[in-house]
N, C-alpha and C positions, 0 to 999 in steps of 0.2 A: 841397485841392490844394497840399499841402506838399512832397511828394516830387519829386525831380528828374525822374522819368519822366513824371509828369502834366504838369509844366511844359513839358518838351520836347515832349510830344504836343500840348499846347495850341498852342504856337508853330508847330509843323510844320503842324498842321491849319489854323491861322489863315493862314499863308502860302499853303497850297494853296487855301483858300477865297477869299481876296482875289485871288490870281493868276488863278484860273479865272474869277472874276467880271469881272476886267479883260479876260480873253480873250473873254468873252461880248460885251463892248462893242466890242472891237477886231476881232472876226472878220468877215470879208467873206462867208463862206459860212454860210448859216443852219443847215445840219446841223452844222457845226463849232461854231457858237455854242450849239446845243442840247446837244451833248456836253459842252462846257465848263460849261454850266448844270447838267447832271447832276452833274458833279464838284463844283461849288460847293455844290449841295444835299447831297451826301454829306459834304462837309467841314463843313457846318453841323451835320449829324447827329453827326459825330465830336466837334464842340465840345460838343454837348449831352451826349454820353457823358462827356467830361472834367468836366462840371459836375454829374454824377450825376443827370441828368434823363433816365432811361432811357425813359420813356413818350414824351417829346417826340422823342427820337432815333429810336425806331421809327416814330412818326407821320411824322416828316420823311422817312424813307426810303420808307415806303409811299405817302404822299400826294404829296409833291413829287418825289422822285427816281423814283418809280414812275409814278403816275397822271398827274400834270401833265406830266411830260416825254414820256410816251408820247402824250398828247393833243396836245402841240405838234408832235411828230414826225409824227403822223397828219395834222395840219392842213397841215403843210408838204408832205408826200408826196402827199396826196390832192387838193391844190389844183392843177388842171392849168394854169391860166393865170398863176400867180404865178412870178416869177423867184426863183431860189434864192440870190440874193446880196443883200447890203445895199447899195443904191444910195446915192450921195451925196444929201444933203438940205440944204435951206436952213436947217434947224433944228439943224445940227451945232454951230455956234458958240454959239447960245443954250443948248443942252444942256450944252456944255462949261462955260460960265460958271455955269450952275446947279449942275453937279456940283462945281465948285470952291467955290462958296458953301456947299453942303451939307457938303462935306468939311471946310472951315474951321470951320463951326459945330459939327460933331461933334468935331473935334479940340479946339476951345476948351472944349466941355462936358467932354470927357474930362480935360483938364488942370485945370479948375477944380473938379471934383467931388472930395469927400472920400471916398476909396475904402476907408477903414478899416472893418472890420466888427467887431461885438461878438463876444465869445467865445460859441460855441454848439456844440451837439452836431453829430454827423454827419447827413448827409441820410438820410431814411427812404425806403424803397422806395415808389414812387408807382404803379407799374403794377397791383399787386394791389388797391390801394384803388380805383383808377379802374375796374378790371374788376368788382369787387364792386358798386360803385355802378351801373354800367351794366346789370348783370344782376339787380339787386335793386330798388333804389329807382327807377331811371330806365329800366326795361325797356320800358315802353309807349312813351315818346317815342323810344327807340332803335329799336324795331321800326317805328314810324310813319315815322321818317326813312329807314329802309332800304327800305320799300315805296315812298316818294316818289322815292327815288333810282332804284329799279328802273323805276318808271313813266316817269321822265324819260329813262332810257337807252333804253327801248323806244320812246318818242316820238321821240327823236333818230334812232334807226335807221329808223323809218317815214318821217321827214322827208327823210332823205338817200337813200332808196331810189331807184334810177333809174326813170324813167317807163316804160322798156321792160319792166320786170318786171310791169306790170299786164297783166291778161288781155285779149287782143284777140280779137274775134269775127270 
């Protein structure tokens, strides 16, 4: 990450990611918070691209920006009795204090860490190596995991089916 374009892209994506993460915490409407969360997830994927971690970037987009965000939106939309705004809570002050302590600790660690890296070659492509491993050496665990996820999805659909769909005589 030596050229000016990569550095500028990193800082723009970092500002977008942190700004949208702050919007998640500050949003009063849950739908707006989820949209800001999606932007934050996409910003993290962009940061992975600037670090040449192409597989992690694609995974971030597919799993977090795609699946997790849609799951959260479905949970918000399909829950009939829940209010769609963030109500005030007695835990707001303790959460703010905890956030300040965590931010201070992260800042202190960032300032005290020696960030110099040894001279090394460029990054190698990771996606093809991971794909070959999943379809060669780890094909059986990969297929077992996919069947388990399919069974869990079918089970979730059966559990949330309305009772009126059962056959009445």
